[in-house]
C-alpha positions as CSV (number, residue, x, y, z in Angstrom):
1,X,-17.9,-22.8,17.1
2,X,-21.4,-22.4,15.0
3,X,-22.2,-20.2,13.3
4,X,-25.8,-17.9,14.0
5,X,-28.3,-16.9,11.8
6,X,-28.1,-13.6,10.4
7,X,-24.3,-13.7,11.7
8,X,-21.4,-12.6,9.1
9,X,-20.2,-15.4,7.4
10,X,-17.8,-13.8,5.0
11,X,-16.4,-10.7,4.0
12,X,-15.4,-9.6,0.2
13,X,-12.9,-6.2,0.3
14,X,-11.2,-4.8,-2.1
15,X,-7.2,-4.6,-0.6
16,X,-6.1,-0.9,-2.2
17,X,-3.0,0.2,-3.3
18,X,-1.1,3.3,-2.4
19,X,1.1,6.0,-3.9
20,X,3.4,7.9,-2.1
21,X,3.1,11.2,-3.5
22,X,6.8,12.3,-2.0
23,X,8.9,10.4,0.1
24,X,11.8,12.2,2.1
25,X,14.5,10.6,4.5
26,X,15.1,13.0,7.1
27,X,17.3,11.1,9.4
28,X,18.3,7.7,10.7
29,X,17.3,6.2,14.0
30,X,19.7,4.7,16.1
31,X,17.7,1.0,15.7
32,X,19.0,1.6,12.0
33,X,15.2,2.5,10.8
34,X,15.2,5.4,8.7
35,X,12.9,8.8,10.2
36,X,10.6,9.5,6.5
37,X,7.9,12.2,5.7
38,X,5.4,11.4,2.5
39,X,1.8,11.6,1.9
40,X,0.1,8.7,1.3
41,X,-2.5,8.5,-1.1
42,X,-5.1,5.8,-1.4
43,X,-6.3,3.9,-4.7
44,X,-9.6,2.6,-5.7
45,X,-7.5,-0.4,-7.1
46,X,-6.0,-3.2,-5.7
47,X,-6.4,-6.7,-4.7
48,X,-9.9,-8.7,-4.1
49,X,-9.6,-10.6,-0.6
50,X,-12.6,-12.7,0.6
51,X,-12.5,-13.9,4.0
52,X,-14.6,-17.0,4.8
53,X,-15.9,-18.0,8.6
54,X,-14.4,-21.5,8.9
55,X,-15.9,-24.0,12.1
56,X,-12.7,-25.2,12.3
57,X,-9.9,-23.4,14.3
58,X,-6.9,-21.9,12.6
59,X,-6.5,-19.5,9.3
60,X,-6.1,-21.4,5.5
61,X,-5.1,-19.1,2.7
62,X,-5.6,-19.3,-1.0
63,X,-4.5,-17.6,-4.1
64,X,-1.7,-15.6,-5.5
65,X,0.3,-15.8,-2.1
66,X,1.0,-19.3,-2.6
67,X,4.5,-19.1,-3.4
68,X,5.2,-17.2,-0.4
69,X,6.7,-19.3,3.0
70,X,3.9,-19.0,5.6
71,X,6.1,-17.7,7.9
72,X,6.8,-14.8,5.6
73,X,3.4,-14.3,4.6
74,X,2.0,-10.9,6.0
75,X,-1.7,-12.1,5.3
76,X,-0.9,-15.1,7.8
77,X,1.0,-12.8,10.6
78,X,-1.5,-10.3,10.3
79,X,-4.2,-12.9,11.0
80,X,-1.9,-14.4,13.8
81,X,-1.6,-11.1,15.5
82,X,-5.0,-11.2,16.2
83,X,-4.5,-13.7,18.7
84,X,-7.6,-15.9,18.3
85,X,-6.5,-19.4,18.2
86,X,-9.9,-21.0,18.9
87,X,-11.5,-19.1,15.3
88,X,-11.2,-20.2,12.4
89,X,-11.2,-18.2,8.6
90,X,-10.7,-19.0,5.2
91,X,-8.6,-16.4,2.9
92,X,-8.8,-16.5,-0.7
93,X,-6.8,-13.5,-3.0
94,X,-6.3,-12.5,-6.0
95,X,-3.3,-10.3,-6.6
96,X,-3.0,-7.1,-9.1
97,X,-0.8,-4.7,-7.0
98,X,2.6,-6.1,-8.4
99,X,5.1,-7.3,-5.8
100,X,8.4,-4.9,-5.2
101,X,6.5,-1.8,-6.9
102,X,5.9,0.4,-4.5
103,X,2.5,0.5,-4.1
104,X,1.9,-1.4,-0.5
105,X,0.5,-5.0,-1.4
106,X,1.5,-6.4,1.2
107,X,1.0,-3.9,3.4
108,X,-2.5,-3.2,2.5
109,X,-3.0,-7.2,2.3
110,X,-1.9,-7.5,6.1
111,X,-4.0,-4.2,6.8
112,X,-7.3,-5.9,5.1
113,X,-6.9,-9.2,7.1
114,X,-6.9,-7.5,10.4
115,X,-10.1,-5.1,9.5
116,X,-11.8,-8.1,7.5
117,X,-11.5,-10.7,10.4
118,X,-11.9,-8.6,13.6
119,X,-15.6,-7.8,11.6
120,X,-16.3,-11.2,10.5
121,X,-15.2,-12.4,14.2
122,X,-16.8,-9.8,15.9
123,X,-14.1,-9.0,18.0
124,X,-15.0,-5.6,18.1
125,X,-11.7,-4.0,18.4
126,X,-11.1,-0.2,17.9
127,X,-8.8,1.4,15.4
128,X,-6.2,2.3,18.2
129,X,-5.9,-1.1,19.3
130,X,-5.9,-2.6,15.1
131,X,-3.0,0.1,14.8
132,X,-1.0,-1.3,17.8
133,X,-1.4,-4.6,15.7
134,X,-0.5,-3.0,12.7
135,X,2.6,-1.4,13.3
136,X,4.8,-4.4,13.9
137,X,3.6,-5.6,10.9
138,X,5.5,-2.9,8.4
139,X,5.5,0.5,8.6
140,X,3.0,0.7,5.4
141,X,0.4,-1.0,7.3
142,X,-0.6,1.6,10.2
143,X,-1.9,3.8,7.3
144,X,-4.1,0.9,5.5
145,X,-6.1,0.1,8.5
146,X,-6.9,3.9,9.2
147,X,-8.0,3.8,5.9
148,X,-7.6,7.1,4.4
149,X,-5.1,9.2,2.6
150,X,-2.5,11.1,5.2
151,X,0.5,12.9,6.5
152,X,3.1,10.2,7.9
153,X,6.2,11.1,9.5
154,X,8.2,8.6,11.8
155,X,9.0,5.3,10.0
156,X,5.5,5.6,8.5
157,X,3.4,5.0,11.9
158,X,2.7,8.6,12.6
159,X,-0.3,9.4,10.9
160,X,-2.6,12.7,10.2
161,X,-5.6,12.7,8.2
162,X,-4.8,14.8,4.9
163,X,-7.8,16.1,2.3
164,X,-6.4,15.7,-1.0
165,X,-7.6,17.3,-4.3
166,X,-9.2,14.9,-6.5
167,X,-7.0,13.3,-9.0
168,X,-6.6,10.7,-11.3
169,X,-3.2,8.8,-11.5
170,X,-1.4,6.9,-14.6
171,X,0.7,4.2,-13.3
172,X,3.8,2.6,-15.0
173,X,4.7,-0.6,-13.8
174,X,8.4,-1.4,-14.9
175,X,8.9,-5.6,-15.1
176,X,11.0,-5.5,-12.7
177,X,11.0,-6.1,-8.2
178,X,12.6,-3.5,-6.3
179,X,14.0,-5.0,-2.5
180,X,13.4,-2.0,-0.5
181,X,16.0,-3.2,2.1
182,X,18.5,-3.2,-0.6
183,X,17.7,0.7,-1.9
184,X,18.1,1.7,2.2
185,X,20.9,0.4,2.5
186,X,23.0,1.9,-0.4
187,X,25.5,4.4,0.5
188,X,24.2,6.8,-1.9
189,X,20.9,7.6,-0.8
190,X,20.2,10.9,0.8
191,X,19.1,10.6,4.3
192,X,18.8,14.1,5.9
193,X,16.4,15.8,3.9
194,X,15.2,18.7,5.8
195,X,11.3,18.1,7.1
196,X,8.7,20.3,4.7
197,X,5.4,21.4,6.2
198,X,2.2,20.3,5.1
199,X,1.6,24.0,3.2
200,X,5.0,23.7,1.4
201,X,4.0,20.1,0.4
202,X,0.4,21.8,-1.4
203,X,2.8,24.4,-3.4
204,X,4.4,21.9,-4.9
205,X,7.5,21.0,-2.7
206,X,8.8,17.4,-2.1
207,X,10.2,14.6,-4.4
208,X,10.9,10.7,-4.0
209,X,14.5,10.7,-2.3
210,X,14.9,7.0,-2.9
211,X,14.2,7.5,-6.9
212,X,17.9,8.1,-7.8
213,X,19.1,5.2,-6.3
214,X,16.9,2.9,-8.0
215,X,17.1,4.4,-11.3
216,X,21.1,3.5,-10.9
217,X,20.3,0.2,-10.0
218,X,17.1,-0.7,-12.3
219,X,17.4,0.9,-15.8
220,X,13.6,-0.1,-16.6
221,X,12.6,2.2,-13.6
222,X,14.6,5.1,-15.3
223,X,13.1,4.5,-18.9
224,X,9.6,4.4,-17.3
225,X,10.5,7.8,-15.6
226,X,11.9,9.5,-18.6
227,X,8.5,8.3,-20.8
228,X,6.0,9.7,-18.3
229,X,8.1,12.7,-17.6
230,X,7.3,13.7,-21.4
231,X,3.9,13.9,-20.4
232,X,3.7,15.4,-17.0
233,X,6.9,16.9,-15.7
234,X,6.3,16.1,-12.0
235,X,6.2,12.5,-12.8
236,X,8.3,10.5,-9.9
237,X,8.3,6.9,-8.3
238,X,6.2,5.6,-5.4
239,X,7.9,4.4,-2.5
240,X,11.0,2.5,-3.1
241,X,9.7,1.5,-6.4
242,X,9.4,0.2,-9.2
243,X,6.4,1.7,-10.3
244,X,6.2,5.5,-11.7
245,X,3.2,7.8,-11.6
246,X,1.6,11.2,-12.9
247,X,-0.8,13.0,-11.0
248,X,-3.8,14.5,-13.3
249,X,-6.9,16.2,-12.8
250,X,-9.2,14.3,-15.4
251,X,-9.7,10.9,-15.9
252,X,-9.5,11.2,-20.3
253,X,-6.1,12.9,-19.6
254,X,-4.8,10.4,-18.0
255,X,-6.3,7.6,-20.2
256,X,-4.8,9.3,-23.1
257,X,-1.5,9.3,-21.6
258,X,-2.1,5.6,-20.8
259,X,-2.8,4.8,-24.6
260,X,0.9,6.3,-25.5
261,X,3.1,3.7,-23.3
262,X,6.0,2.1,-24.8
263,X,5.4,-1.6,-25.7
264,X,6.1,-3.7,-23.1
265,X,5.5,-1.0,-19.8
266,X,2.0,-2.2,-18.2
267,X,0.0,0.6,-17.2
268,X,-2.8,1.5,-15.1
269,X,-5.1,4.5,-14.7
270,X,-6.4,4.6,-11.0
271,X,-8.6,7.3,-9.0
272,X,-7.6,8.8,-5.8
273,X,-9.9,7.5,-2.9
274,X,-10.1,9.7,0.2
275,X,-11.3,6.6,2.7
276,X,-11.4,3.3,1.7
277,X,-14.7,1.8,0.7
278,X,-17.0,-0.2,2.5
279,X,-16.4,-4.2,2.8
280,X,-19.2,-6.4,1.5
281,X,-20.7,-8.5,4.0
282,X,-22.5,-11.9,3.7
283,X,-24.5,-13.0,5.9
284,X,-27.0,-16.2,6.6
């Protein structure tokens, strides 16, 4: 399949991180999955991905996920989900989002792959079709395909767009990797938090039901929470951990807190996004 003049030959994109501004486990379903309530906040910080058209069929991958077995790599799974065995692409990724940090890195990479290959291959799939492909890949993948901050229920796939106030975030990254499956399997996990309303969330309701379980198993997370709470009492963990964040009104305030991080604790400052930025197309 040759490349025609004026067509897209490559796409460069930021595969963004997310925060769970709160995370409630509201029940356990017969299939073993947990029902949730959460708010996904997208960030202006994440991994860099490049997608290049290849004339040879098949998808190749290089960069910072080469240590992950192909059958477990969500980027390659997402590419396969599009079902385009006669098309080719090379994907390169530079990772910033830590694994096992609760920032949605793998899910974001999968969603970015669906969106970018749909465009670079000229498939023309609408968002609802991409959402159907995203859901089996993981509970957090659909919100990245949706491309904007959202209220989420179900296992995270029932999404409603949510306009959030402009905020800056200090995100502490304890040097540990948390297993989501391990945390959800812990008998100490609270599984029946009553559902709340959007209005209640905006009035300050909400917590992370997984946080106490993670803190009991990972002292580094507990120490990060204790440090950040000294500067922002509402600081909490995102997702199933290990990262911890505080929400601030100004960039300067966020940088001032980040500058006081204890030795050995990696900290970044990021701005919340309402929508994902446009991907950058390269054409011939």
